[in-house]
C-alpha positions in Angstrom: 0.9 4.6 -7.9 2.8 4.4 -4.6 0.3 6.7 -2.9 -2.6 4.6 -4.3 -1.1 1.4 -2.8 -0.5 3.1 0.6 -4.1 4.4 0.6 -5.5 0.9 -0.3 -3.4 -0.6 2.6 -4.8 2.2 4.9 -8.4 1.4 4.0 -7.7 -2.3 4.7 -6.3 -1.5 8.1 -9.2 0.8 9.0 -11.8 -1.7 7.8 -10.3 -4.3 10.2 -10.5 -1.7 13.0 -14.0 -0.7 12.1 -15.1 -4.3 12.2 -13.8 -4.9 15.7 -16.8 -3.2 17.2 -19.7 -3.8 14.8 -23.3 -4.5 16.0 -22.8 -8.3 15.7 -25.0 -10.2 18.1 -22.5 -13.0 18.8 -21.3 -13.5 22.4 -19.1 -15.8 24.2 -15.4 -16.8 24.3 -14.3 -19.2 21.6 -10.7 -19.6 22.8 -8.0 -18.0 24.9 -4.3 -17.6 24.1 -2.2 -16.5 27.1 -4.2 -13.7 28.6 -6.1 -12.8 25.4 -9.6 -14.0 24.7 -10.9 -14.8 21.2 -14.6 -14.1 20.9 -17.1 -15.7 18.5 -17.6 -12.3 17.1 -13.9 -12.2 16.2 -14.4 -15.2 14.0 -17.4 -13.6 12.3 -15.3 -10.4 11.8 -12.4 -12.4 10.3 -14.9 -13.9 7.8 -16.1 -10.4 6.8 -12.5 -9.2 6.5 -11.4 -12.0 4.2 -14.6 -11.7 2.1 -13.9 -8.0 1.5 -10.4 -8.9 0.4 -11.6 -11.7 -1.8 -9.5 -14.2 0.2 -12.4 -16.3 1.5 -12.8 -19.7 -0.1 -16.3 -21.2 -0.3 -15.3 -24.1 1.9 -13.6 -22.0 4.6 -15.3 -22.9 7.9 -15.1 -21.3 11.4 -12.6 -23.9 12.6 -10.1 -22.7 10.0 -10.8 -19.0 10.8 -10.3 -19.7 14.5 -7.0 -21.4 13.8 -5.8 -18.3 11.9 -6.6 -16.1 14.9 -5.0 -18.6 17.3 -1.8 -18.5 15.3 -1.7 -14.7 15.2 -2.4 -14.4 18.9 0.3 -16.9 19.8 3.0 -15.3 17.6 2.1 -11.8 18.9 2.2 -13.1 22.5 5.7 -14.7 22.0 7.0 -11.6 20.1 6.1 -9.4 23.1 8.5 -11.6 25.2 11.3 -11.3 22.7 13.4 -8.2 23.4 15.2 -8.5 20.1 11.9 -7.9 18.4 10.3 -5.4 20.8 13.4 -3.1 20.9 13.2 -2.8 17.1 9.5 -1.8 17.0 9.0 1.7 18.3 5.4 2.4 19.3 6.0 6.1 19.1 6.9 5.7 15.4 3.7 3.7 14.9 1.7 6.4 16.6 3.1 8.9 14.0 2.3 6.4 11.3 -1.3 6.2 12.6 -1.6 10.0 12.6 -0.5 10.1 9.0 -3.0 7.3 8.1 -5.8 9.1 9.9 -5.1 12.3 8.0 -5.7 10.5 4.7 -8.9 8.9 5.8 -10.3 12.1 7.2 -9.6 13.8 3.9 -11.4 11.1 2.0 -14.3 10.8 4.4 -14.9 14.6 4.6 -13.9 15.2 8.2 -13.3 13.7 11.7 -17.0 13.4 12.6 -17.7 11.3 9.5 -14.7 9.0 10.3 -15.7 8.5 13.9 -19.3 7.6 12.9 -18.0 5.2 10.2 -15.6 3.4 12.5 -17.9 3.4 15.6 -15.5 5.5 17.8 -16.2 8.2 20.3 -13.1 10.4 19.8 -10.1 10.9 17.6 -7.8 9.7 20.4 -9.7 6.4 20.7 -9.4 5.8 17.0 -5.7 6.8 17.0 -5.0 4.4 19.9 -6.7 1.6 18.1 -4.9 2.1 14.8 -1.6 2.3 16.7 -2.4 -0.9 18.6 -3.3 -2.6 15.4 -0.1 -1.5 13.7 1.9 -2.6 16.7 0.4 -6.1 16.8 0.7 -6.5 13.1 4.4 -5.4 13.3 5.0 -7.9 16.1 3.3 -10.7 14.2 5.2 -10.0 11.0 8.5 -9.8 12.9 7.9 -13.1 14.6 7.0 -14.8 11.4 10.1 -13.4 9.8 12.3 -14.6 12.7 10.8 -18.1 12.5 11.2 -18.4 8.7 14.3 -16.2 8.0 16.5 -19.3 7.3 14.0 -21.2 5.3 15.2 -21.8 1.7 14.0 -24.0 -1.1 15.8 -25.7 -4.0 14.6 -26.0 -7.6 14.2 -29.8 -7.0 11.9 -29.1 -4.0 9.9 -26.7 -6.2 9.5 -29.4 -8.8 8.4 -32.0 -6.2 5.9 -29.5 -4.7 4.4 -28.9 -8.2 4.3 -32.6 -9.1 2.5 -33.4 -5.8 -0.4 -31.2 -6.7 -3.1 -33.3 -8.5 -3.6 -32.1 -12.0 -7.3 -31.3 -11.4 -6.3 -29.2 -8.3 -3.5 -27.1 -9.9 -4.2 -23.4 -9.5 -5.8 -21.3 -12.2 -4.0 -18.1 -13.0 -6.0 -15.1 -14.2 -4.9 -13.0 -17.2 -1.5 -11.4 -16.7 0.0 -8.6 -18.6 3.3 -6.7 -19.0 2.6 -3.1 -19.9 4.5 -0.1 -21.2 3.3 3.5 -20.9 3.8 7.0 -22.3 2.6 9.7 -20.0 2.0 13.3 -21.2 1.2 15.9 -18.6 -0.2 19.3 -19.6 2.2 22.1 -18.8 1.1 25.5 -17.3 2.0 28.7 -19.1 5.2 30.4 -17.9 3.2 33.3 -16.3 1.2 30.8 -14.2 4.5 29.2 -13.0 6.0 32.6 -12.2 2.9 33.5 -10.2 3.1 30.4 -8.1 6.9 30.8 -7.4 6.3 34.5 -6.5 3.4 33.5 -4.2 5.6 30.8 -2.4 8.4 33.3 -2.0 6.0 35.8 -0.5 4.8 33.2 2.0 8.4 32.1 2.8 9.5 35.7 3.5 6.5 36.3 5.8 7.4 33.2 7.7 11.1 34.0 7.9 10.2 37.5 9.3 8.0 36.0 11.9 4.9 37.6 10.5 3.2 34.3 9.7 3.4 30.7 10.9 4.2 27.9 8.4 1.4 25.8 9.8 -1.2 28.5 9.3 -0.1 29.2 5.8 -0.2 25.5 4.9 -3.7 25.2 6.2 -4.8 28.3 4.2 -3.0 27.8 0.9 -1.5 24.3 0.4 -3.1 22.2 -2.3 -1.9 18.9 -0.9 -5.2 17.3 0.3 -3.3 14.8 2.4 -1.5 17.2 4.7 -3.3 20.6 4.4 -5.5 20.1 7.4 -2.5 19.3 9.6 -0.6 22.4 8.5 1.5 20.4 6.0 3.0 18.2 8.7 4.7 14.9 7.6 7.1 12.6 9.4 9.4 11.0 6.9 12.6 9.0 6.6 14.6 8.1 3.5 12.5 5.1 2.8 9.2 7.0 2.8 7.5 6.6 -0.6 7.7 10.1 -1.9 9.2 11.7 -5.0 13.0 11.5 -4.8 13.6 15.1 -5.5 11.3 16.1 -2.6 13.2 13.8 -0.2 16.5 15.2 -1.4 15.5 18.7 -0.6 14.0 17.7 2.8 17.2 15.9 3.9 19.5 18.7 2.7 18.0 21.2 5.1 18.9 21.9 8.7 16.4 22.0 11.6 14.4 25.3 11.3 15.4 25.9 7.7 12.9 26.6 4.9 13.7 25.7 1.3 13.3 27.9 -1.6 10.5 27.0 -4.0 11.2 23.9 -6.0 9.4 21.8 -8.5 8.2 18.1 -8.5 5.8 16.3 -10.7 3.0 17.4 -8.4 3.7 21.2 -8.5 5.8 23.7 -6.6 6.8 23.3 -2.9 8.5 24.9 0.0 9.6 22.8 2.9 10.3 23.6 6.6 12.3 21.0 8.6 10.6 21.3 12.0 12.5 18.6 13.9 15.3 16.1 13.2 14.8 12.9 15.1 17.7 10.6 14.2 16.8 9.1 10.8 13.3 10.6 10.8 12.3 14.2 10.3 9.2 16.2 11.1 8.6 18.5 8.1 6.0 20.8 6.9 5.4 21.6 3.3 3.2 23.8 1.2 2.2 22.7 -2.3 0.9 25.1 -4.9 -0.2 23.9 -8.4 -0.1 26.3 -11.3 -3.4 26.6 -13.2 -3.4 24.8 -16.5 -5.6 26.2 -19.3 -8.1 24.1 -21.2 -6.0 24.9 -24.3 -2.9 23.4 -22.8 -4.8 20.3 -21.7 -6.1 19.8 -25.2 -2.7 20.3 -26.7 -1.2 17.6 -24.3 -3.8 15.1 -25.5 -3.1 16.0 -29.2 0.6 15.6 -28.6 0.1 12.1 -27.3 -2.3 11.3 -30.2 0.5 12.4 -32.6 3.1 10.3 -30.8 0.7 7.3 -31.1 0.3 7.8 -34.8 4.0 8.0 -35.3 4.4 4.7 -33.5 1.6 3.1 -35.7 3.3 4.5 -38.8 6.5 2.8 -37.8 8.5 6.1 -37.5 9.7 5.0 -34.0 9.2 2.2 -31.6 7.0 2.5 -28.4 10.2 2.2 -26.3 11.9 5.0 -28.2 8.9 7.2 -27.9 8.6 6.5 -24.1 12.3 7.4 -23.5 12.0 10.6 -25.6 8.6 12.0 -24.7 7.1 10.4 -21.6 6.7 12.7 -18.6 6.9 9.8 -16.2 10.6 9.7 -15.6 10.8 6.4 -13.8 9.1 4.3 -16.4 10.6 6.4 -19.3 14.1 5.2 -18.3 12.9 1.6 -18.8 11.4 2.4 -22.2 7.9 2.8 -20.6 7.9 -0.5 -18.8 5.6 -0.3 -15.7 6.7 -2.0 -12.5 4.2 -3.0 -9.9 5.6 -1.3 -6.7 3.8 -3.8 -4.5 5.7 -6.8 -6.0 8.7 -5.3 -7.9 7.6 -7.3 -10.9 6.5 -6.2 -14.4 4.0 -9.0 -14.9 0.7 -8.0 -13.3 -2.8 -9.5 -13.0 -5.3 -7.5 -15.0 -7.9 -7.6 -12.2 -5.6 -5.6 -9.9 -5.1 -2.7 -12.4 -7.0 0.6 -12.0 -10.4 0.4 -13.7 -9.6 3.0 -16.4 -6.7 0.9 -17.5 -8.3 -2.5 -17.1 -11.2 -1.5 -19.3 -8.9 -0.5 -22.1 -7.3 -4.0 -22.1 -10.5 -5.9 -22.7 -10.5 -7.3 -26.2 -6.9 -6.2 -27.0 -4.0 -8.5 -27.6 -0.2 -8.6 -27.1 1.4 -5.8 -29.1 -1.8 -3.6 -29.2 -2.0 0.0 -28.2 -4.8 1.4 -26.1 -6.8 4.5 -26.8 -5.6 7.7 -25.1 -6.5 7.3 -21.4 -7.5 10.4 -19.4 -6.1 10.0 -15.8 -5.7 12.1 -12.7 -2.8 12.5 -10.4 -3.3 12.2 -6.6 -3.6 16.0 -6.5 -6.3 16.0 -9.1 -4.3 17.2 -12.2 -5.2 15.8 -15.6 -2.7 13.7 -17.5 -2.9 11.4 -20.5 -1.6 7.9 -20.9 -1.0 5.6 -23.8 -0.4 1.9 -23.1 1.2 -0.9 -25.1 0.5 -4.5 -24.1 4.0 -5.8 -24.3 3.0 -9.3 -23.1 -0.3 -11.0 -22.4 -0.7 -14.4 -20.8 -4.3 -15.6 -20.9 -6.0 -17.5 -18.0 -4.5 -20.9 -17.6 -3.8 -23.8 -15.3 -0.4 -23.5 -13.7 2.4 -24.5 -15.9 5.8 -25.4 -14.3 8.0 -23.7 -16.9 5.8 -20.7 -17.7 4.8 -20.0 -14.2 8.0 -21.0 -12.3 8.4 -17.7 -10.3 4.8 -18.1 -9.0 5.2 -21.8 -8.3 8.5 -21.2 -6.6 6.8 -18.6 -4.3 4.0 -21.0 -3.5 6.4 -23.8 -2.6 8.5 -21.4 -0.5 5.4 -20.2 1.4 4.3 -23.8 1.9 7.7 -24.6 3.4 7.5 -21.5 5.6 4.1 -22.5 6.8 5.5 -25.9 7.8 8.3 -24.2 9.8 5.7 -22.0 11.6 3.6 -25.1 12.4 6.7 -26.8 13.9 7.5 -23.7 15.9 3.9 -23.5 17.2 3.9 -27.1 18.3 7.2 -26.5 20.2 5.9 -23.4 21.9 2.3 -24.5 22.8 3.6 -26.1 26.0 4.7 -22.7 27.2 1.5 -20.9 26.7 -2.0 -21.3 28.2 -4.5 -22.3 25.6 -8.2 -22.8 26.1 -10.6 -24.0 23.4 -14.4 -23.9 24.1 -16.5 -27.0 23.8 -18.1 -25.7 20.6 -14.7 -25.9 18.8 -13.2 -29.1 20.3 -14.4 -31.1 17.3 -12.4 -29.0 14.9 -9.7 -30.7 12.8 -6.9 -28.1 13.4 -3.5 -28.3 11.6 -1.8 -27.6 14.9 -2.6 -29.6 18.1 -4.3 -26.7 20.0 -6.6 -29.2 21.8 -3.7 -30.8 23.8 -3.5 -27.5 25.6 -7.2 -27.1 26.0 -8.7 -27.1 29.5 
């Protein structure tokens, strides 16, 4: 799930970059902030980006889009002058992040040539520079927003007043939300297959230790991790990198130049080389081998989950008890199967944001129901089976103060933060050159950008 979210974020970033140079026939400067021009094509691209992310309201006009860009440019411009911010944002780290991001997209697109064509770039270096610049500006913008709003707090009374001030006919509609529990069963390979994989990794490790082979070459030839294979298994990680905990524990237990013995994670069997230690970060290489799993074992795993489901339906054990006892997903099993959305840290999730194979199983089912056995695949392509229970289901509804308090609280807090940012902008406009072209001087901006217009 964490890898899925990282990949979705990556696609979003690269879509933004791709759209910076599309064949849009719109010319001319719409505005200038400091030394940075905003083109009419930037406004058109912003519209495309928001439409792709389902963030575009039908009544959003070019004036509103221009103001969003003006705000971002101003905050980035100010952040670049703030040494407390810039000293905490390392562009070299962002370059490494860009390299990791590009590895994933190359793997998905089928190679570098396809990626360059897709994103209208002439070379890998050009694309890497643009991803790095995008990440850098996004980091500056986020850091400046956080600095402006870090002391903004809101009381329950303010939340109540915020909600009461929304006309009843304009209160937000919330889509169906669910709280889900899962039992995951993964087919296990035969012991002989596991032994073969361990022996193979040991053979590779010995050849590398003797200097007969390089780790990079062996990873390119044999690793079954599609995200790192083409780069020779190279990854730059720290202790916050969203990887399996046991993998990180091994990686941070090794000294520079040391190679681990084969070890197991939920993805298969690995060996790790620590190539370089750079403070809190490490450049590592790893090789992943996945034992073959027979059709017989796959079928047995599905049958096992079907029997577990029947025992739950017969009342022999609760879903929570079954998850703790049988589920192969250790993280959710410890919570009785409860699924936590890693993007929000919450268990209540909107159904429209769930993977299609799970979303489809929830249609027509009610609170307390079990799904059919769902066939799923891990990021490395291994088959697994999932049974889901709908622990809680909240149908589509208009915002209710009591029922939806956490969401309303967040909306009220964001509104207060937005007000703080507007106040900050008004205070800082006098220090920055702002130009608005004649075509946009009739816009009704929230901030008084026109006072600074030439």
